[in-house]
C-alpha positions as CSV (number, residue, x, y, z in Angstrom):
1,M,30.6,-35.6,-64.2
2,P,33.9,-36.0,-62.2
3,Q,33.6,-36.5,-58.5
4,P,34.6,-33.4,-56.5
5,S,37.8,-33.8,-54.5
6,F,37.5,-34.1,-50.7
7,D,38.1,-30.8,-48.9
8,P,39.4,-31.3,-45.3
9,A,38.3,-27.8,-44.4
10,D,34.7,-28.5,-45.7
11,P,34.2,-32.2,-45.5
12,L,30.5,-32.1,-46.0
13,G,30.6,-29.6,-48.8
14,L,28.5,-27.1,-46.7
15,D,29.8,-24.2,-48.8
16,D,27.4,-25.5,-51.5
17,L,24.6,-24.2,-49.3
18,L,25.9,-20.6,-49.4
19,S,25.2,-18.0,-52.1
20,P,27.9,-15.7,-53.5
21,E,26.6,-13.0,-51.2
22,D,26.9,-15.3,-48.2
23,L,30.5,-16.1,-49.1
24,A,31.3,-12.4,-49.6
25,V,30.0,-11.6,-46.1
26,R,32.0,-14.5,-44.6
27,D,35.2,-13.5,-46.4
28,T,34.9,-9.9,-45.4
29,V,34.5,-10.6,-41.7
30,R,37.2,-13.3,-41.8
31,S,39.6,-10.9,-43.4
32,W,38.9,-8.2,-40.9
33,A,39.4,-10.6,-38.0
34,A,42.6,-11.9,-39.4
35,D,44.0,-8.4,-39.8
36,R,42.6,-6.6,-36.7
37,V,42.2,-9.3,-34.0
38,L,44.3,-12.4,-34.5
39,P,47.7,-10.7,-34.4
40,Y,46.9,-9.0,-31.1
41,V,44.3,-11.1,-29.2
42,A,46.7,-13.3,-27.2
43,E,48.3,-10.1,-25.8
44,W,44.8,-8.6,-25.1
45,Y,43.8,-11.8,-23.4
46,E,46.9,-12.0,-21.3
47,S,46.6,-8.4,-20.1
48,G,42.8,-8.7,-19.6
49,E,42.1,-5.7,-21.7
50,L,40.5,-4.8,-25.0
51,P,42.4,-1.6,-26.0
52,G,41.0,0.5,-28.8
53,V,37.5,-1.0,-28.3
54,R,35.8,2.1,-29.7
55,E,38.0,2.1,-32.8
56,L,37.2,-1.6,-33.3
57,A,33.5,-0.8,-33.0
58,R,33.8,1.8,-35.7
59,E,35.6,-0.6,-38.0
60,L,33.0,-3.2,-37.4
61,G,30.4,-0.6,-38.2
62,S,32.2,0.2,-41.4
63,I,31.9,-3.4,-42.6
64,G,28.2,-3.6,-41.7
65,A,28.7,-6.1,-38.8
66,L,26.7,-4.1,-36.2
67,G,23.0,-4.8,-36.2
68,M,23.6,-6.4,-39.5
69,S,20.4,-8.4,-39.8
70,L,18.3,-5.4,-38.9
71,T,16.7,-3.1,-41.6
72,G,16.8,0.7,-41.9
73,Y,18.6,3.2,-39.8
74,G,22.0,2.5,-41.4
75,C,21.8,-1.2,-40.7
76,A,23.0,-3.7,-43.3
77,G,19.7,-5.7,-43.7
78,A,21.7,-8.9,-44.1
79,S,20.1,-12.3,-43.9
80,A,20.1,-14.4,-40.7
81,V,22.5,-16.8,-42.3
82,Q,24.9,-14.0,-43.2
83,Y,24.7,-12.7,-39.6
84,G,25.5,-16.2,-38.4
85,L,28.5,-16.6,-40.7
86,A,29.8,-13.3,-39.3
87,C,29.4,-14.5,-35.7
88,L,31.3,-17.7,-36.6
89,E,34.2,-15.8,-38.1
90,L,34.3,-13.3,-35.2
91,E,34.3,-16.1,-32.6
92,A,36.9,-18.0,-34.5
93,A,39.1,-15.0,-33.6
94,D,37.8,-14.6,-30.0
95,S,34.5,-15.0,-28.1
96,G,35.0,-11.5,-26.7
97,I,34.9,-9.9,-30.1
98,R,31.8,-11.8,-31.0
99,S,30.2,-10.8,-27.7
100,L,30.9,-7.1,-28.5
101,V,29.0,-7.5,-31.7
102,S,26.2,-9.7,-30.3
103,V,25.4,-7.4,-27.4
104,Q,25.6,-4.3,-29.7
105,G,23.4,-5.7,-32.5
106,S,21.3,-8.6,-31.1
107,L,20.5,-7.2,-27.7
108,A,20.8,-3.4,-27.4
109,M,20.1,-2.4,-31.1
110,Y,17.5,-5.2,-31.5
111,A,15.6,-4.1,-28.4
112,I,15.4,-0.5,-29.7
113,W,14.6,-1.6,-33.2
114,K,11.9,-4.1,-32.1
115,F,10.3,-2.3,-29.2
116,G,11.4,1.4,-29.4
117,A,9.5,4.4,-30.6
118,E,10.4,5.9,-33.9
119,E,12.2,8.8,-32.2
120,Q,14.3,6.4,-30.2
121,K,15.2,4.5,-33.3
122,E,16.3,7.6,-35.1
123,R,18.2,8.9,-32.1
124,W,20.2,5.7,-31.4
125,L,20.3,3.2,-34.2
126,P,22.3,5.1,-36.9
127,G,25.1,5.8,-34.6
128,M,25.1,2.3,-33.2
129,A,25.1,0.8,-36.7
130,A,28.2,2.9,-37.5
131,G,29.9,1.9,-34.3
132,E,30.0,5.6,-33.1
133,V,27.8,4.7,-30.2
134,I,28.3,1.5,-28.2
135,G,25.3,-0.2,-26.5
136,C,24.9,-2.6,-23.6
137,F,22.0,-4.6,-22.3
138,G,21.1,-4.7,-18.6
139,L,19.1,-7.7,-17.5
140,T,21.1,-10.0,-15.3
141,E,21.4,-8.9,-11.6
142,P,23.9,-10.0,-8.9
143,D,21.3,-12.2,-7.2
144,H,19.0,-12.9,-10.2
145,G,20.7,-14.6,-13.2
146,S,18.5,-17.4,-14.5
147,D,15.4,-15.9,-12.8
148,P,15.1,-12.4,-14.3
149,A,11.5,-12.2,-13.4
150,S,12.7,-11.6,-9.8
151,M,14.9,-8.6,-10.7
152,R,15.1,-5.9,-8.1
153,T,15.9,-3.0,-10.3
154,Y,12.9,-0.7,-10.2
155,A,11.6,2.2,-12.1
156,K,9.0,4.5,-10.5
157,K,7.0,7.4,-12.0
158,D,7.7,10.8,-10.6
159,G,5.6,13.3,-12.2
160,G,6.4,13.1,-15.9
161,D,9.7,11.3,-15.3
162,W,11.0,7.9,-14.5
163,V,13.4,7.2,-11.7
164,L,15.5,4.0,-12.0
165,S,17.4,2.4,-9.1
166,G,19.2,-1.0,-9.1
167,R,22.2,-2.9,-10.2
168,K,23.0,-5.1,-13.2
169,M,25.9,-7.6,-13.4
170,W,28.1,-9.2,-16.0
171,I,27.3,-6.6,-18.6
172,T,29.3,-6.7,-21.8
173,N,30.3,-3.3,-23.2
174,G,29.0,-1.6,-20.0
175,S,31.9,0.7,-19.3
176,V,32.3,1.9,-22.9
177,A,28.6,2.2,-23.7
178,G,26.8,5.4,-24.7
179,V,23.4,3.9,-24.2
180,A,22.2,1.1,-21.9
181,V,19.0,-0.8,-22.5
182,V,17.9,-1.5,-18.9
183,W,15.1,-3.7,-17.9
184,A,13.3,-2.8,-14.6
185,Q,10.3,-3.6,-12.6
186,T,7.5,-1.0,-12.6
187,D,4.0,-0.8,-11.2
188,D,2.9,-1.9,-14.7
189,G,5.2,-4.9,-15.0
190,I,8.8,-5.2,-16.4
191,R,9.7,-2.4,-18.9
192,G,12.7,-1.6,-20.9
193,F,14.4,1.8,-20.9
194,A,17.0,3.4,-23.2
195,V,19.3,5.0,-20.7
196,P,22.0,7.5,-21.8
197,T,25.1,6.5,-19.8
198,D,26.0,10.1,-19.1
199,A,22.8,10.5,-17.1
200,P,23.4,11.5,-13.5
201,G,23.4,8.5,-11.1
202,F,24.5,6.1,-13.8
203,S,27.9,4.4,-13.4
204,A,29.5,1.2,-14.9
205,P,32.6,0.0,-13.0
206,E,34.5,-2.6,-15.0
207,I,34.7,-6.1,-13.6
208,R,38.3,-7.3,-13.3
209,H,40.0,-10.6,-12.3
210,K,38.1,-12.6,-15.0
211,W,39.7,-15.8,-16.3
212,S,37.3,-16.0,-19.3
213,L,36.4,-13.4,-21.9
214,R,39.4,-11.4,-20.9
215,A,39.6,-9.6,-24.3
216,S,36.2,-8.1,-23.6
217,V,34.8,-5.2,-21.5
218,T,32.6,-6.6,-18.7
219,S,30.9,-4.3,-16.2
220,E,28.5,-3.8,-13.5
221,L,25.7,-1.2,-14.0
222,V,24.8,0.9,-11.0
223,L,21.6,3.0,-11.3
224,D,21.3,5.4,-8.3
225,E,18.1,7.3,-8.7
226,V,18.7,7.9,-12.4
227,R,16.0,10.3,-13.6
228,L,14.8,9.9,-17.2
229,P,12.1,11.6,-19.3
230,A,8.9,9.8,-20.0
231,D,10.0,9.0,-23.5
232,A,13.0,6.9,-22.3
233,V,10.7,3.8,-21.9
234,L,10.5,1.4,-24.8
235,P,6.8,1.5,-25.7
236,G,6.5,-1.6,-27.7
237,V,6.5,-4.3,-25.0
238,K,5.6,-5.0,-21.4
239,G,6.7,-8.0,-19.4
240,L,9.5,-10.5,-19.6
241,K,8.7,-11.4,-23.2
242,G,10.6,-8.2,-24.2
243,P,14.1,-9.2,-22.9
244,L,13.5,-12.9,-23.7
245,N,12.8,-12.0,-27.3
246,C,16.1,-10.2,-27.5
247,L,17.9,-13.1,-25.9
248,T,16.5,-15.5,-28.5
249,H,18.0,-13.3,-31.2
250,A,21.4,-13.2,-29.5
251,R,21.4,-16.9,-28.7
252,Y,21.0,-17.6,-32.4
253,G,24.3,-15.9,-33.0
254,I,25.9,-18.0,-30.3
255,V,24.8,-21.2,-32.1
256,W,27.1,-20.1,-35.0
257,G,29.7,-18.4,-32.9
258,A,30.5,-21.4,-30.8
259,M,31.4,-23.3,-33.9
260,G,33.9,-20.6,-34.8
261,A,35.8,-21.2,-31.5
262,A,35.6,-24.9,-32.2
263,R,36.9,-24.5,-35.7
264,A,39.9,-22.5,-34.6
265,C,40.8,-25.2,-32.1
266,F,40.2,-28.0,-34.6
267,E,42.4,-26.3,-37.2
268,A,45.2,-25.8,-34.6
269,A,45.0,-29.5,-33.7
270,V,45.1,-30.7,-37.3
271,E,48.1,-28.5,-38.1
272,Y,49.9,-29.5,-34.9
273,S,49.3,-33.2,-35.6
274,R,51.0,-32.8,-39.0
275,T,54.2,-31.3,-37.7
276,R,54.7,-32.5,-34.1
277,E,56.7,-35.7,-34.2
278,Q,56.9,-38.4,-31.5
279,F,58.4,-41.9,-31.9
280,G,59.9,-40.9,-35.2
281,R,56.7,-39.7,-37.0
282,P,54.0,-37.0,-36.9
283,I,51.5,-37.7,-34.2
284,G,48.8,-37.3,-36.9
285,G,49.9,-40.7,-38.1
286,F,48.8,-42.5,-35.0
287,Q,45.4,-44.1,-34.9
288,L,44.3,-42.5,-31.6
289,T,45.0,-39.0,-32.9
290,Q,43.2,-39.6,-36.1
291,A,40.2,-40.9,-34.1
292,K,40.1,-37.7,-32.1
293,L,40.4,-35.6,-35.2
294,A,37.6,-37.5,-37.0
295,D,35.3,-37.2,-34.0
296,M,36.0,-33.5,-33.7
297,A,35.3,-32.9,-37.4
298,V,32.0,-34.8,-37.2
299,E,30.7,-32.7,-34.3
300,L,32.1,-29.4,-35.8
301,H,30.4,-29.8,-39.1
302,K,27.2,-31.2,-37.7
303,G,27.1,-28.1,-35.5
304,I,27.6,-25.8,-38.5
305,L,24.9,-27.7,-40.4
306,L,22.5,-27.2,-37.5
307,A,23.3,-23.5,-37.3
308,H,22.7,-23.2,-41.0
309,H,19.3,-25.0,-40.7
310,L,18.2,-22.7,-37.9
311,G,19.4,-19.7,-39.9
312,R,17.3,-20.6,-42.9
313,R,14.3,-21.1,-40.6
314,L,14.9,-17.6,-39.1
315,D,15.1,-16.1,-42.6
316,R,11.7,-17.8,-43.4
317,G,10.2,-16.6,-40.1
318,T,9.6,-20.1,-38.8
319,L,12.3,-20.4,-36.1
320,R,11.0,-21.1,-32.6
321,P,12.8,-20.2,-29.3
322,E,12.9,-23.9,-28.4
323,Q,14.9,-24.6,-31.6
324,V,17.4,-21.9,-30.6
325,S,17.7,-23.6,-27.2
326,F,18.4,-26.8,-29.1
327,G,21.2,-25.2,-31.1
328,K,22.8,-23.3,-28.2
329,L,22.7,-26.4,-25.9
330,N,24.3,-28.6,-28.5
331,N,26.8,-26.4,-30.2
332,V,28.3,-24.8,-27.1
333,R,28.6,-28.2,-25.4
334,E,30.2,-29.8,-28.4
335,A,32.5,-26.8,-29.0
336,I,33.9,-27.1,-25.4
337,E,34.5,-30.8,-26.0
338,I,36.3,-30.1,-29.3
339,C,38.5,-27.5,-27.5
340,R,39.3,-30.0,-24.7
341,T,40.2,-32.7,-27.2
342,A,42.4,-30.3,-29.2
343,R,44.2,-29.5,-26.0
344,T,45.1,-33.2,-25.5
345,I,46.5,-33.3,-29.0
346,L,48.7,-30.3,-28.4
347,G,49.8,-31.6,-25.1
348,A,51.7,-29.1,-22.9
349,N,51.6,-26.6,-25.8
350,G,47.8,-26.7,-25.5
351,I,47.9,-24.4,-22.5
352,S,50.2,-21.8,-24.2
353,L,48.8,-18.6,-25.6
354,E,51.0,-19.2,-28.6
355,Y,48.1,-21.4,-29.7
356,P,44.4,-20.5,-29.5
357,V,43.1,-23.6,-27.7
358,M,43.2,-22.7,-24.0
359,R,42.0,-19.2,-24.8
360,H,38.9,-20.5,-26.6
361,A,38.3,-23.2,-24.0
362,T,38.2,-20.7,-21.2
363,N,36.1,-18.3,-23.2
364,L,33.5,-21.0,-23.9
365,E,33.1,-21.6,-20.2
366,S,31.4,-18.2,-20.2
367,V,29.5,-18.8,-23.4
368,L,28.2,-22.1,-21.8
369,T,26.3,-20.2,-19.1
370,Y,25.5,-16.7,-20.4
371,E,22.2,-16.1,-22.2
372,G,20.9,-19.3,-20.6
373,T,22.7,-22.0,-18.7
374,V,22.8,-25.6,-19.9
375,E,20.1,-26.4,-17.3
376,M,17.8,-23.7,-18.5
377,H,18.0,-24.8,-22.1
378,Q,17.5,-28.4,-21.0
379,L,14.3,-27.4,-19.2
380,V,13.1,-25.4,-22.2
381,L,13.4,-28.5,-24.3
382,G,12.0,-30.7,-21.6
383,K,8.9,-28.6,-21.4
384,A,8.5,-28.6,-25.1
385,L,8.9,-32.4,-25.3
386,T,6.6,-33.3,-22.4
387,G,4.3,-30.3,-22.1
388,I,5.2,-30.2,-18.4
389,D,6.8,-27.0,-16.9
390,A,9.6,-28.1,-14.6
391,F,11.1,-24.6,-14.0
392,R,9.4,-24.3,-10.6
């Protein structure tokens, strides 16, 4: 049997692990991103806006990318690996686009699908899967990021209603959402609520002056005595395990997505090294440049292999939250290093929006700390390794 040729785009032959259905999902999302994001994203990033976000959401719904690993209610019912491949391709275009999809599917939709009543699922999920309704997820507060158990947002019973008051911060999709999944303290512990964003007292001012995730809608949520009916509460969970379960699902997508940003920067560096000449020859012919590219390729494809392994475990129902922390910690950290190394290969051009490198590098600074900072994931793993809780 003849030895297969070496593929620089897939040096470990990882495509051999994918089924025809997996490849079809990947190709569909890659084609959509190439057509609808890549030609425009530098301009969006420079202007700090994501114009046409609702249209983009509907298009993402039409290709089955919203809540794609969920079943029923118009969701695609895709495998965890297929969802991961979609996240990789979306983030290869821009982290902001992947965040739109992650928050919609892995946080807002997942919370309703996992913990909601049947009436809540039927009310919200079909429209969200189609991209007709955008969702957001309110957990982080201005003074309580890594310590959500100390949240101040409170929901109190008033007759048969709930009344919510508080603020949430750094909320993706907030200003364009039709429903917000909001977590609040109650007399009975932390509860989740499906909050229609047209409810009196609810507002979502957009956060400006960001230098990361600029092609993304980021908002504050303000709840000023928002009155909700009794059936707005998600009945399937009490306590912090509810939002943390959702975050584990979303972090899994980040494990894949970060490798998309890294791949885009790596590919830009390889192409640049072939065409940029110094001292009479392409810089890709110098040993130091080749060493950089080799190291980048090793970490990139190790990270993709790790993501694939975690995806297979999730599909089998054996993936643990500590393993997701392992993946997020490693892959985001290595993706940032790949982007920084790519920037050195591109030299001054590395800071230009004509190339994707600086855009991805700055986006990953947000990905590094949202849905669990480096330190929090280190402590998750430290506790798992030693059996000693060092969080407090």
